[in-house]
N, C-alpha and C positions, 0 to 999 in steps of 0.2 A: 857283153854284159855291162861294160862301162862307156857304151856309145854315147856320143854327144847329142844324137839326133833326138828330136822332140818325140815324146812318147804320149800318145793320145789318151791312154788308159790311166785313170787317177791312181796315184800312188800314196801308200802310207810311209813307204821308206824311200828316201832319196839322199844324195850326197852332193856336196859342194866342196872341191879340193879334197882334203883328208878328213872332212868332218862329215859324220853320218847323222842324218835328220830323221825325225820320227813324226810324222803327220797323222796323229791318232784321232783327230775330231776336227770338224769345221764349226763346231759350236763356239760362241764366244759371247761374253757378257759386255763387251764394248763394241762400238761401231766406229772406230777412229776415222776421222775424215780423210786421213792419209793412207789408210790401209789399202793395200793395192789389190786385196782379194775383192774389193768392190768393183774393180775395173779389169782386172787380168785373171788368168787361170793358173798360173804357177810360176816356177822359178827354175832357171838352169836347163830348160828343156823338159822338165818334170811337171805333169798336170796335178795340181794339189787339190783340185774342186772335187770333194768326194761326192759320189752319188747317194751314198748312205753312210751311216756311222760303221766303221769296219770292225769286225769280230777280232778276238785275240787270235784265232786261227789264221785269219787273213794277214794280220800285222806279222805274226811269226813266220808264216810260210814266205813272205817278202824278205823278211830278215835272214832267213836260212839260206836263201839264194846268195847273198852277198856278204854276210856278216864276216866271215872268216877268210874272204878274198883279198882283203887289204888290211894294212896296219893303220887303223884309225887313230887320229889325234883325240877325238872326243865324240860321243854320242849325245845329241841334243834334241829334247822334245821341242819341236818348233814346226809349225805348218800354217794352215789356214784357220786356226782355232786356238782356244785357250786349253792347254793340256790338263789342268786340274779340273775342267768340266767333266772329265771321265777319269776320276782319281783312281779307282781300282783298276782301270785298265793300265793306267800309267804305271802303277806298281807292279802288275804281272809282267808287263813288257820289260821294265827295269830288271826284275829278277830273272827273266828269261835271257836277257842279254848278258847279265853277269854270270849266268850258269853256262852259256854257250859260247861266249867269246873266249878265246884261248890266251889273251893278253890283258894285262892292266889297262883300264880304260876309265877315263872321267866322263860321268854322266851328268849333263846339266838339263834344267828345265827352265825354258824360257817363258815367262808367266806375266800376265797383267796384275798379279797380285790380289786377285779376288778369291783365292782358294778357300779362305775361312768362310765367306759368304755363300760360296757354291756349295760347300760341304760343312753345314753347321753341325756342331757337336763332334767335329773331328779334330784332331790336333795335327793339322796337315803337315807342318814342318817336320815334327818328329816321326810321322808316318813316311815322309818323303826319305828321310834319312835311313830309317830302318829298311826301306825297300832296296837301298843301294844309290840314291842320288847324293851326289857330292856338292852341287852348287845350283843356285837359282839366279837367273838374271831377270829382274824385275823392271818392266817397262813403265816408267813414271811420266815423263814428257810434260810435266807442269811442276811449278813451285808452289801452287795454291789450289784450292778446290775449285773456285770459279773457272780458271783457265783449264783445269782438267775436265770439267763438265763439257766445256766448249770444244775440246780438242778431241777427247776420247769417247764422248757421248755414250756413257755407260747406260745400262739398262735398269739401274736401281739408283736410290739416293745414297748419300754418304760414301759413295765409291772412293773417293780420294782418300778419306780417313781409313777405309778398309785396306787400301793399299800400304799405307803407313803402318798400319797394324801388322799387316803380313810381314813386312820387312823387319819390324821389332821382334815378331815372334820366331822368324827364321833365322836371325842373326846369331843367336846362342848355339844353334845346331848345324847350320849349313854355312858354306861359303856364299856371301851375298854380294851382288853387285846391282846398282841402279843404273838404268840406261834412259837416254833420251835421243829422239831422232833430230839430226840437224836439219831444221827448217825454219823459215821465217817466224812462224807461228810459235815455235817454242822457244822459251827464254832458257838457254843452256845454263847460264850463270846461276840463274835462280833455282833451277832443278839440282844442279850440283850442290848448292848450298844446303838443301834439304838432305841430300845423301850425306854430306859432310856432318850435318847435325846429328845424324842417325849413326854416324860411325861406320858407314859401309863404302865400298869402292863405287866410283862412278865412271861410266864409259859412254862416249857419244857414238851413235850409230849414224853413219853416213847414209843419207837417203839416196840411194842409187837405184834408178828404175830399170833393174835387170830382169823383171819379170816379162813373160810374154803372154 
């Protein structure tokens, strides 16, 4: 079950150490130049390139096989796409995990912060909290709009401000951290200053090419 051998079949559920990850979509509103999904197929021996968008049944079937076989530190929506692109699927999976996992568990969403643009007329942060999400980790990677557009290559205009807006709206409801990848193109100090100005935590993600 927990073999380290590479699995050719694409996965919606995978794990690294004691963290359980949920790869519910390959859709994304960014095309970051550093994103390894542009060049590789997975992480830790798991193939994350989905042949199609997975159904709830597929995701929960994979979860059922392993959810209660280990004491997980955290469950994280993070894969080769933006989780809020399938917001209702995210909610259903979160509720399923809460219902079927027999221990306390933190649930986090790793996001590019475009949730309100992808889901107009939805109160994304409040709905995330109501579904059972505890925390959002927002990938920013820039201290200004021009740099963000160059690095993250979003599919719509005003994307940087959309991320800032997401952070502001999420902060009263969820635990929020802003992240940046440590790369020469990313000004870590400037990005941290933005996080500080918004009153949220900041974390640097080391760029480790562990994908295969």
